[in-house]
C-alpha positions, 0 to 999 in steps of 0.5 A: 293616466295617459300614455305620456304620464304612464311612460314618466311614471314607469321610467321614474319608478325604475330608477327609484327601485334601481337605486333601492335595490343597490342602496338596500341589498347587503350585496348592492355596492357590488353594482358599483363594480360594473360600471365598464360591463358592456352587453353584447345580445340578450344575455351576455356581458363582456368584462374587461380583464387586464393581464401584462408582463412583469419586470425584466432586466434592463440592459445597457446595451440592448435597452428594454426587454419587450413585454406585452399587455392583453385587454380581454373582454371576457363573456359572462352569461346572466342567469337570473331572469326574475320578474312578477305581475301585480294588479290593483283593482280600479276601486283600490285607487284613492285620493292619492292616486294610483301613482302613489299606491303603486309606488308604495306597493313596488317598494315594498316588494323590492324591500322584502322580496327583491332585495333578499332574493338577490342578497341570497343568490349573490352570497351563495355564488361567492361562497360556492366560488370559494369552496370550489377553490378551497378558499375557506377557514375554519374556527367557531363563530360563536366561541372564537370570533375574532380568531375566525375573523382575523384568520379569513381577513389574513388569508385574504390579504395574503391572496391579493396584498394589503393595499385592497379594501376588504369587506366582510359579510357576517351573519347574525350569530357571528356579529353578536359574538363579536359585539358581546366580547368588550374587548373586540367591540372596543376596536370597532369604529364607524366608518363610511362606505360608498354604496350606489353614490351614497356614503353609508355608515358601517361598523369597521374592524381592523380596517374591514367593513362589517356588513351583517346579514340576515341568517336566511340570506346567508346559506350555501345553496337555494331553490329559486321558485318559478312561480308557476309550478305546482309548489312554487306558485308563491315565487321567491326562494328558499334554501336547499335541503342540503344548504349550510349556514354561511357565517363569514364572507371576506372579500376585496370590495372589487373582487365581483361585479353585480351586473343588472341589464334591467330593472323595469316596471310597466303600468297598464291602465284599467282601460288597457288591461284586457284581463280585468278592471284593474291597473296591471303592474309588471317587475322585471329584474335580469342580473347576475353576479360575476367574480373577477379572476384577478382578485377572487383569490381573496374570497375567504369563507367560513362555513358551518360543519 
């Protein structure tokens, strides 16, 4: 594989993996909210926050009361710098070529490792924000799912208004309880939600998109393994011993931004790889999730006791 072809392959692969992360992750649509984010330095991103004066009385003699508009680029620091390196022995290359084989390996890696970890981190951070700001609702997800859902939705709408588009991340227990109720299931309709430039079909209840999430990704806290320390060599993530189950997160769709500075792949041929007679494939993703102050009050969570 020539240098030029390798560069083209890396670029094409990175673009495809980036799409996969946004479209397959339950929280991937939050990346659509980061279009105006601007990086300064290696770890800091600026996200604009707008604040302005409210209305004042108009005076027929003096006219308008002066007001102010403040546009502040608030700095946020990215914390999740994650990566992994793989090797494919030269003899593993078959007639389909290393590009196809590497593509299959990395696509599976993104689907089974990257996407679940990114969801787990993002959802635990959203839940932590809601708990810290006392934006929680109580209720039994198994016996009173609709009451729990409507309480959360009304709390969110009370905080941000009724014109904001809401989404709800629901765990397996709550989703199953909603679906098992014939009365509630008849209220559910299929609608479309834009996610990474693609319109996806989602279940909608009371004009709120329901996004089912695997139970393993709906915990209040996780440990993210470094891949090198004893006991952490497998990498990935796991719930903390003190973690609780998250049953529901209701939030304005625009309330948080998933910011990715890079999602990059690099490939090295066996001739370039000095450590082994194998193709070397590096993958790195650098990201974080940030809540917007103006809409953060609409993030409502239900956590198991």
